[in-house]
Biopython code that builds the backbone (N, CA, C, O; Angstrom):
import numpy as np
from Bio.PDB.StructureBuilder import StructureBuilder

atoms = [
    (1, "ASN", "N", (-18.562, -7.760, 2.434)),
    (1, "ASN", "CA", (-17.301, -8.270, 1.931)),
    (1, "ASN", "C", (-17.095, -8.242, 0.522)),
    (1, "ASN", "O", (-18.028, -8.468, -0.249)),
    (2, "LEU", "N", (-15.931, -7.980, 0.125)),
    (2, "LEU", "CA", (-15.510, -8.040, -1.342)),
    (2, "LEU", "C", (-14.618, -9.191, -1.412)),
    (2, "LEU", "O", (-13.723, -9.372, -0.586)),
    (3, "GLU", "N", (-14.871, -10.020, -2.458)),
    (3, "GLU", "CA", (-14.017, -11.181, -2.553)),
    (3, "GLU", "C", (-13.695, -11.519, -4.078)),
    (3, "GLU", "O", (-14.551, -11.342, -4.945)),
    (4, "GLY", "N", (-12.524, -11.974, -4.346)),
    (4, "GLY", "CA", (-12.171, -12.350, -5.742)),
    (4, "GLY", "C", (-11.644, -11.126, -6.553)),
    (4, "GLY", "O", (-12.429, -10.249, -6.912)),
    (5, "ASP", "N", (-10.339, -11.070, -6.837)),
    (5, "ASP", "CA", (-9.795, -10.042, -7.652)),
    (5, "ASP", "C", (-10.313, -8.691, -7.277)),
    (5, "ASP", "O", (-10.786, -7.977, -8.161)),
    (6, "VAL", "N", (-10.260, -8.261, -5.967)),
    (6, "VAL", "CA", (-10.701, -6.870, -5.624)),
    (6, "VAL", "C", (-9.640, -5.926, -5.977)),
    (6, "VAL", "O", (-8.453, -6.090, -5.693)),
    (7, "GLU", "N", (-10.170, -4.844, -6.666)),
    (7, "GLU", "CA", (-9.204, -3.701, -7.060)),
    (7, "GLU", "C", (-9.961, -2.451, -6.748)),
    (7, "GLU", "O", (-11.101, -2.260, -7.171)),
    (8, "ILE", "N", (-9.280, -1.568, -5.969)),
    (8, "ILE", "CA", (-9.980, -0.299, -5.619)),
    (8, "ILE", "C", (-8.987, 0.774, -6.022)),
    (8, "ILE", "O", (-7.810, 0.633, -5.693)),
    (9, "GLU", "N", (-9.399, 1.889, -6.744)),
    (9, "GLU", "CA", (-8.573, 2.974, -7.165)),
    (9, "GLU", "C", (-9.042, 4.255, -6.490)),
    (9, "GLU", "O", (-10.222, 4.594, -6.571)),
    (10, "ASN", "N", (-8.171, 4.946, -5.849)),
    (10, "ASN", "CA", (-8.571, 6.274, -5.225)),
    (10, "ASN", "C", (-8.319, 7.459, -6.157)),
    (10, "ASN", "O", (-7.799, 7.242, -7.251)),
    (11, "SER", "N", (-8.647, 8.666, -5.803)),
    (11, "SER", "CA", (-8.486, 9.772, -6.713)),
    (11, "SER", "C", (-7.235, 10.140, -7.265)),
    (11, "SER", "O", (-7.130, 10.720, -8.346)),
    (12, "ASP", "N", (-6.171, 9.775, -6.457)),
    (12, "ASP", "CA", (-4.822, 10.089, -6.920)),
    (12, "ASP", "C", (-4.135, 9.005, -7.759)),
    (12, "ASP", "O", (-2.960, 9.121, -8.107)),
    (13, "GLY", "N", (-4.895, 7.947, -8.076)),
    (13, "GLY", "CA", (-4.403, 6.860, -8.967)),
    (13, "GLY", "C", (-3.827, 5.751, -8.213)),
    (13, "GLY", "O", (-3.408, 4.774, -8.835)),
    (14, "THR", "N", (-3.754, 5.799, -6.834)),
    (14, "THR", "CA", (-3.333, 4.591, -6.077)),
    (14, "THR", "C", (-4.298, 3.478, -6.178)),
    (14, "THR", "O", (-5.509, 3.668, -6.063)),
    (15, "ILE", "N", (-3.770, 2.308, -6.394)),
    (15, "ILE", "CA", (-4.561, 1.129, -6.553)),
    (15, "ILE", "C", (-4.307, 0.186, -5.479)),
    (15, "ILE", "O", (-3.135, -0.033, -5.170)),
    (16, "LEU", "N", (-5.259, -0.404, -4.865)),
    (16, "LEU", "CA", (-5.100, -1.529, -3.913)),
    (16, "LEU", "C", (-5.848, -2.817, -4.509)),
    (16, "LEU", "O", (-7.019, -2.807, -4.888)),
    (17, "LYS", "N", (-4.975, -3.950, -4.533)),
    (17, "LYS", "CA", (-5.413, -5.105, -5.000)),
    (17, "LYS", "C", (-5.334, -6.226, -3.923)),
    (17, "LYS", "O", (-4.350, -6.359, -3.196)),
    (18, "THR", "N", (-6.378, -6.984, -3.869)),
    (18, "THR", "CA", (-6.341, -8.155, -2.939)),
    (18, "THR", "C", (-7.411, -9.192, -3.357)),
    (18, "THR", "O", (-8.165, -8.948, -4.300)),
    (19, "GLN", "N", (-7.477, -10.314, -2.680)),
    (19, "GLN", "CA", (-8.461, -11.271, -3.095)),
    (19, "GLN", "C", (-9.628, -11.139, -2.043)),
    (19, "GLN", "O", (-10.656, -11.765, -2.300)),
    (20, "GLU", "N", (-9.584, -10.452, -0.980)),
    (20, "GLU", "CA", (-10.676, -10.250, -0.041)),
    (20, "GLU", "C", (-10.543, -9.028, 0.710)),
    (20, "GLU", "O", (-9.428, -8.718, 1.130)),
    (21, "LEU", "N", (-11.533, -8.304, 0.928)),
    (21, "LEU", "CA", (-11.483, -7.024, 1.699)),
    (21, "LEU", "C", (-12.859, -6.938, 2.468)),
    (21, "LEU", "O", (-13.940, -6.940, 1.879)),
    (22, "ARG", "N", (-12.729, -6.866, 3.765)),
    (22, "ARG", "CA", (-13.922, -6.771, 4.618)),
    (22, "ARG", "C", (-13.993, -5.322, 5.048)),
    (22, "ARG", "O", (-13.086, -4.741, 5.643)),
    (23, "VAL", "N", (-15.199, -4.769, 4.681)),
    (23, "VAL", "CA", (-15.368, -3.195, 4.881)),
    (23, "VAL", "C", (-16.534, -3.075, 5.971)),
    (23, "VAL", "O", (-17.551, -3.762, 5.874)),
    (24, "ASP", "N", (-16.337, -2.190, 6.983)),
    (24, "ASP", "CA", (-17.369, -1.867, 7.894)),
    (24, "ASP", "C", (-17.748, -0.446, 7.607)),
    (24, "ASP", "O", (-17.006, 0.479, 7.940)),
    (25, "ILE", "N", (-18.883, -0.258, 7.000)),
    (25, "ILE", "CA", (-19.309, 1.071, 6.620)),
    (25, "ILE", "C", (-19.520, 2.018, 7.726)),
    (25, "ILE", "O", (-19.228, 3.212, 7.657)),
    (26, "VAL", "N", (-20.065, 1.408, 8.798)),
    (26, "VAL", "CA", (-20.304, 2.257, 9.974)),
    (26, "VAL", "C", (-19.197, 2.866, 10.631)),
    (26, "VAL", "O", (-19.229, 4.049, 10.968)),
    (27, "THR", "N", (-18.062, 2.003, 10.864)),
    (27, "THR", "CA", (-16.798, 2.489, 11.504)),
    (27, "THR", "C", (-15.860, 3.004, 10.401)),
    (27, "THR", "O", (-14.836, 3.581, 10.767)),
    (28, "GLN", "N", (-16.087, 2.864, 9.184)),
    (28, "GLN", "CA", (-15.204, 3.353, 8.029)),
    (28, "GLN", "C", (-13.877, 2.566, 8.082)),
    (28, "GLN", "O", (-12.824, 3.112, 7.751)),
    (29, "LYS", "N", (-13.926, 1.306, 8.492)),
    (29, "LYS", "CA", (-12.600, 0.525, 8.587)),
    (29, "LYS", "C", (-12.711, -0.561, 7.535)),
    (29, "LYS", "O", (-13.793, -1.053, 7.216)),
    (30, "ALA", "N", (-11.538, -0.917, 7.007)),
    (30, "ALA", "CA", (-11.343, -2.073, 6.050)),
    (30, "ALA", "C", (-10.221, -3.001, 6.514)),
    (30, "ALA", "O", (-9.203, -2.566, 7.052)),
    (31, "TYR", "N", (-10.445, -4.274, 6.286)),
    (31, "TYR", "CA", (-9.469, -5.331, 6.764)),
    (31, "TYR", "C", (-9.305, -6.278, 5.772)),
    (31, "TYR", "O", (-10.235, -6.501, 4.998)),
    (32, "SER", "N", (-8.121, -6.940, 5.672)),
    (32, "SER", "CA", (-7.815, -8.040, 4.838)),
    (32, "SER", "C", (-6.797, -8.860, 5.521)),
    (32, "SER", "O", (-5.889, -8.296, 6.132)),
    (33, "GLY", "N", (-6.873, -10.158, 5.468)),
    (33, "GLY", "CA", (-5.897, -11.137, 5.996)),
    (33, "GLY", "C", (-5.154, -11.771, 4.794)),
    (33, "GLY", "O", (-4.312, -12.653, 4.966)),
    (34, "GLN", "N", (-5.466, -11.328, 3.657)),
    (34, "GLN", "CA", (-4.961, -12.010, 2.373)),
    (34, "GLN", "C", (-3.755, -11.113, 1.930)),
    (34, "GLN", "O", (-3.464, -10.075, 2.525)),
    (35, "ASP", "N", (-3.138, -11.546, 0.941)),
    (35, "ASP", "CA", (-1.991, -10.858, 0.272)),
    (35, "ASP", "C", (-2.643, -9.553, -0.406)),
    (35, "ASP", "O", (-3.658, -9.593, -1.102)),
    (36, "VAL", "N", (-1.949, -8.447, -0.116)),
    (36, "VAL", "CA", (-2.345, -7.121, -0.504)),
    (36, "VAL", "C", (-1.264, -6.497, -1.368)),
    (36, "VAL", "O", (-0.078, -6.671, -1.085)),
    (37, "ARG", "N", (-1.636, -5.786, -2.398)),
    (37, "ARG", "CA", (-0.706, -5.053, -3.183)),
    (37, "ARG", "C", (-1.187, -3.623, -3.307)),
    (37, "ARG", "O", (-2.351, -3.432, -3.658)),
    (38, "VAL", "N", (-0.375, -2.589, -3.042)),
    (38, "VAL", "CA", (-0.793, -1.157, -3.238)),
    (38, "VAL", "C", (0.233, -0.666, -4.337)),
    (38, "VAL", "O", (1.444, -0.839, -4.198)),
    (39, "GLU", "N", (-0.268, -0.107, -5.327)),
    (39, "GLU", "CA", (0.525, 0.513, -6.457)),
    (39, "GLU", "C", (0.216, 1.937, -6.526)),
    (39, "GLU", "O", (-0.951, 2.324, -6.586)),
    (40, "SER", "N", (1.273, 2.781, -6.520)),
    (40, "SER", "CA", (1.079, 4.215, -6.769)),
    (40, "SER", "C", (2.217, 4.735, -7.597)),
    (40, "SER", "O", (3.119, 3.966, -7.928)),
    (41, "LYS", "N", (2.225, 6.013, -7.954)),
    (41, "LYS", "CA", (3.171, 6.594, -8.756)),
    (41, "LYS", "C", (4.589, 6.667, -7.900)),
    (41, "LYS", "O", (5.676, 6.856, -8.445)),
    (42, "SER", "N", (4.427, 6.506, -6.621)),
    (42, "SER", "CA", (5.655, 6.563, -5.687)),
    (42, "SER", "C", (6.278, 5.200, -5.508)),
    (42, "SER", "O", (7.425, 5.107, -5.070)),
    (43, "GLY", "N", (5.572, 4.151, -5.827)),
    (43, "GLY", "CA", (6.132, 2.719, -5.530)),
    (43, "GLY", "C", (5.011, 1.722, -5.290)),
    (43, "GLY", "O", (3.829, 1.954, -5.546)),
    (44, "THR", "N", (5.507, 0.530, -4.748)),
    (44, "THR", "CA", (4.533, -0.549, -4.588)),
    (44, "THR", "C", (4.741, -1.005, -3.158)),
    (44, "THR", "O", (5.832, -0.816, -2.622)),
    (45, "ILE", "N", (3.762, -1.588, -2.525)),
    (45, "ILE", "CA", (3.781, -2.271, -1.218)),
    (45, "ILE", "C", (3.155, -3.682, -1.404)),
    (45, "ILE", "O", (1.987, -3.771, -1.782)),
    (46, "ASP", "N", (3.817, -4.657, -1.177)),
    (46, "ASP", "CA", (3.175, -5.965, -1.098)),
    (46, "ASP", "C", (3.301, -6.570, 0.356)),
    (46, "ASP", "O", (4.394, -6.658, 0.915)),
    (47, "SER", "N", (2.151, -6.971, 0.916)),
    (47, "SER", "CA", (2.064, -7.260, 2.327)),
    (47, "SER", "C", (0.953, -8.437, 2.413)),
    (47, "SER", "O", (0.121, -8.648, 1.531)),
    (48, "THR", "N", (1.068, -9.123, 3.545)),
    (48, "THR", "CA", (0.054, -10.076, 3.923)),
    (48, "THR", "C", (-0.720, -9.418, 5.036)),
    (48, "THR", "O", (-0.278, -9.403, 6.185)),
    (49, "GLY", "N", (-1.920, -8.852, 4.689)),
    (49, "GLY", "CA", (-2.845, -8.288, 5.596)),
    (49, "GLY", "C", (-2.746, -6.834, 5.674)),
    (49, "GLY", "O", (-1.706, -6.214, 5.451)),
    (50, "LEU", "N", (-3.899, -6.295, 6.007)),
    (50, "LEU", "CA", (-4.134, -4.779, 5.952)),
    (50, "LEU", "C", (-5.213, -4.451, 6.949)),
    (50, "LEU", "O", (-6.159, -5.203, 7.183)),
    (51, "GLU", "N", (-5.017, -3.284, 7.521)),
    (51, "GLU", "CA", (-6.118, -2.598, 8.303)),
    (51, "GLU", "C", (-6.104, -1.141, 7.764)),
    (51, "GLU", "O", (-5.079, -0.462, 7.715)),
    (52, "GLY", "N", (-7.292, -0.735, 7.377)),
    (52, "GLY", "CA", (-7.331, 0.653, 6.875)),
    (52, "GLY", "C", (-8.439, 1.460, 7.469)),
    (52, "GLY", "O", (-9.498, 0.905, 7.762)),
    (53, "ASP", "N", (-8.268, 2.652, 7.651)),
    (53, "ASP", "CA", (-9.219, 3.646, 8.083)),
    (53, "ASP", "C", (-9.611, 4.612, 7.011)),
    (53, "ASP", "O", (-8.837, 5.523, 6.719)),
    (54, "MET", "N", (-10.778, 4.473, 6.396)),
    (54, "MET", "CA", (-11.180, 5.311, 5.331)),
    (54, "MET", "C", (-11.342, 6.760, 5.803)),
    (54, "MET", "O", (-11.178, 7.670, 4.990)),
    (55, "GLY", "N", (-11.652, 7.013, 7.062)),
    (55, "GLY", "CA", (-11.908, 8.342, 7.496)),
    (55, "GLY", "C", (-10.580, 9.126, 7.419)),
    (55, "GLY", "O", (-10.551, 10.273, 6.971)),
    (56, "THR", "N", (-9.456, 8.467, 7.876)),
    (56, "THR", "CA", (-8.150, 9.181, 7.876)),
    (56, "THR", "C", (-7.271, 8.913, 6.654)),
    (56, "THR", "O", (-6.292, 9.607, 6.380)),
    (57, "GLY", "N", (-7.656, 7.932, 5.984)),
    (57, "GLY", "CA", (-6.762, 7.456, 4.830)),
    (57, "GLY", "C", (-5.516, 6.610, 5.337)),
    (57, "GLY", "O", (-4.579, 6.351, 4.582)),
    (58, "THR", "N", (-5.555, 6.241, 6.511)),
    (58, "THR", "CA", (-4.399, 5.449, 7.025)),
    (58, "THR", "C", (-4.508, 3.973, 6.748)),
    (58, "THR", "O", (-5.562, 3.378, 6.976)),
    (59, "MET", "N", (-3.454, 3.372, 6.265)),
    (59, "MET", "CA", (-3.407, 1.992, 6.047)),
    (59, "MET", "C", (-2.130, 1.290, 6.949)),
    (59, "MET", "O", (-0.980, 1.728, 6.905)),
    (60, "ILE", "N", (-2.496, 0.274, 7.662)),
    (60, "ILE", "CA", (-1.410, -0.335, 8.379)),
    (60, "ILE", "C", (-1.292, -1.821, 7.811)),
    (60, "ILE", "O", (-2.272, -2.564, 7.774)),
    (61, "PHE", "N", (-0.092, -2.184, 7.393)),
    (61, "PHE", "CA", (0.165, -3.385, 6.813)),
    (61, "PHE", "C", (0.512, -4.385, 7.918)),
    (61, "PHE", "O", (1.519, -4.220, 8.605)),
    (62, "THR", "N", (-0.311, -5.415, 8.093)),
    (62, "THR", "CA", (-0.129, -6.193, 9.247)),
    (62, "THR", "C", (0.798, -7.411, 9.252)),
    (62, "THR", "O", (1.172, -7.940, 10.299)),
    (63, "GLY", "N", (1.155, -7.837, 8.015)),
    (63, "GLY", "CA", (1.983, -9.022, 7.941)),
    (63, "GLY", "C", (3.406, -8.594, 7.332)),
    (63, "GLY", "O", (3.710, -7.415, 7.145)),
    (64, "PRO", "N", (4.159, -9.574, 7.071)),
    (64, "PRO", "CA", (5.420, -9.150, 6.394)),
    (64, "PRO", "C", (5.144, -8.346, 5.093)),
    (64, "PRO", "O", (4.230, -8.659, 4.330)),
    (65, "ALA", "N", (5.958, -7.318, 4.879)),
    (65, "ALA", "CA", (5.665, -6.300, 3.748)),
    (65, "ALA", "C", (7.058, -6.168, 3.059)),
    (65, "ALA", "O", (8.150, -6.330, 3.603)),
    (66, "LYS", "N", (6.819, -5.850, 1.786)),
    (66, "LYS", "CA", (8.035, -5.433, 0.923)),
    (66, "LYS", "C", (7.588, -4.153, 0.249)),
    (66, "LYS", "O", (6.494, -4.020, -0.298)),
    (67, "VAL", "N", (8.513, -3.234, 0.332)),
    (67, "VAL", "CA", (8.174, -1.873, -0.136)),
    (67, "VAL", "C", (9.376, -1.615, -1.297)),
    (67, "VAL", "O", (10.554, -1.938, -1.143)),
    (68, "ILE", "N", (8.813, -0.962, -2.490)),
    (68, "ILE", "CA", (9.673, -0.623, -3.442)),
    (68, "ILE", "C", (9.346, 0.840, -3.722)),
    (68, "ILE", "O", (8.186, 1.137, -4.009)),
    (69, "LEU", "N", (10.305, 1.778, -3.656)),
    (69, "LEU", "CA", (10.042, 3.217, -3.759)),
    (69, "LEU", "C", (10.735, 3.540, -5.221)),
    (69, "LEU", "O", (11.824, 3.083, -5.570)),
    (70, "TYR", "N", (9.963, 4.350, -5.954)),
    (70, "TYR", "CA", (10.561, 4.726, -7.259)),
    (70, "TYR", "C", (11.051, 6.170, -7.080)),
    (70, "TYR", "O", (10.441, 6.977, -6.378)),
    (71, "SER", "N", (12.210, 6.468, -7.764)),
    (71, "SER", "CA", (12.866, 7.794, -7.634)),
    (71, "SER", "C", (12.646, 8.545, -8.908)),
    (71, "SER", "O", (12.787, 7.981, -9.994)),
    (72, "ASP", "N", (12.291, 9.845, -8.802)),
    (72, "ASP", "CA", (12.258, 10.781, -9.982)),
    (72, "ASP", "C", (13.431, 11.574, -10.052)),
    (72, "ASP", "O", (13.492, 12.543, -10.809)),
    (73, "GLY", "N", (14.405, 11.216, -9.283)),
    (73, "GLY", "CA", (15.708, 12.045, -9.319)),
    (73, "GLY", "C", (15.771, 13.045, -8.305)),
    (73, "GLY", "O", (16.864, 13.564, -8.077)),
    (74, "ASN", "N", (14.667, 13.424, -7.603)),
    (74, "ASN", "CA", (14.647, 14.395, -6.636)),
    (74, "ASN", "C", (14.587, 13.692, -5.304)),
    (74, "ASN", "O", (13.497, 13.378, -4.824)),
    (75, "VAL", "N", (15.641, 13.454, -4.739)),
    (75, "VAL", "CA", (15.779, 12.705, -3.487)),
    (75, "VAL", "C", (16.236, 13.740, -2.363)),
    (75, "VAL", "O", (16.968, 14.710, -2.561)),
    (76, "LEU", "N", (15.690, 13.371, -1.188)),
    (76, "LEU", "CA", (16.123, 14.187, 0.064)),
    (76, "LEU", "C", (17.551, 13.835, 0.470)),
    (76, "LEU", "O", (18.300, 14.740, 0.837)),
    (77, "SER", "N", (17.970, 12.564, 0.424)),
    (77, "SER", "CA", (19.329, 12.148, 0.721)),
    (77, "SER", "C", (19.895, 11.476, -0.452)),
    (77, "SER", "O", (19.467, 10.378, -0.807)),
    (78, "PRO", "N", (20.870, 12.106, -1.091)),
    (78, "PRO", "CA", (21.434, 11.559, -2.249)),
    (78, "PRO", "C", (22.146, 10.315, -1.960)),
    (78, "PRO", "O", (22.635, 10.164, -0.841)),
    (79, "THR", "N", (22.263, 9.343, -2.919)),
    (79, "THR", "CA", (22.987, 8.107, -2.781)),
    (79, "THR", "C", (24.470, 8.451, -2.430)),
    (79, "THR", "O", (25.089, 9.251, -3.132)),
    (80, "PRO", "N", (25.029, 7.862, -1.369)),
    (80, "PRO", "CA", (26.422, 8.104, -1.097)),
    (80, "PRO", "C", (27.384, 7.737, -2.255)),
    (80, "PRO", "O", (27.200, 6.718, -2.919)),
    (81, "LYS", "N", (28.384, 8.561, -2.479)),
    (81, "LYS", "CA", (29.357, 8.304, -3.549)),
    (81, "LYS", "C", (30.321, 7.177, -3.146)),
    (81, "LYS", "O", (30.644, 7.133, -1.959)),
    (82, "ALA", "N", (30.811, 6.274, -3.979)),
    (82, "ALA", "CA", (31.601, 5.325, -3.651)),
    (82, "ALA", "C", (32.925, 5.892, -3.069)),
    (82, "ALA", "O", (33.436, 6.901, -3.554)),
    (83, "SER", "N", (33.443, 5.259, -2.072)),
    (83, "SER", "CA", (34.662, 5.768, -1.432)),
    (83, "SER", "C", (35.843, 5.314, -2.250)),
    (83, "SER", "O", (35.806, 4.257, -2.880)),
    (84, "THR", "N", (36.898, 6.118, -2.240)),
    (84, "THR", "CA", (38.141, 5.784, -3.009)),
    (84, "THR", "C", (39.173, 5.454, -2.022)),
    (84, "THR", "O", (39.443, 6.196, -1.077)),
    (85, "PRO", "N", (39.785, 4.255, -2.268)),
    (85, "PRO", "CA", (40.886, 3.833, -1.274)),
    (85, "PRO", "C", (42.041, 4.673, -1.229)),
    (85, "PRO", "O", (42.968, 4.409, -0.462)),
]
sb = StructureBuilder()
sb.init_structure("model")
sb.init_model(0)
sb.init_chain("A")
sb.init_seg("    ")
for serial, (resi, resn, name, xyz) in enumerate(atoms, 1):
    if name == "N":
        sb.init_residue(resn, " ", resi, " ")
    sb.init_atom(name, np.array(xyz, "f"), 0.0, 1.0, " ", f" {name:<3s}", serial, name[0])
structure = sb.get_structure()
């Protein structure tokens, strides 16, 4: 178990921050029931709780979550233009 100001950074610069992270080396799974923050160049995710699979790189945010996405101007669906009456 990792406790107290846990901060993990992966190779692409994504950072995970929490106060507690339980890691099972055998199953390659990680869990937290604490507040979690993930910061990347694409945005941030704040959640209460996390289940992660280090083998697949999958993270499931188990509690209420807030996601903020950053735009670099290259969007798939442009913002709709204001309608004119």
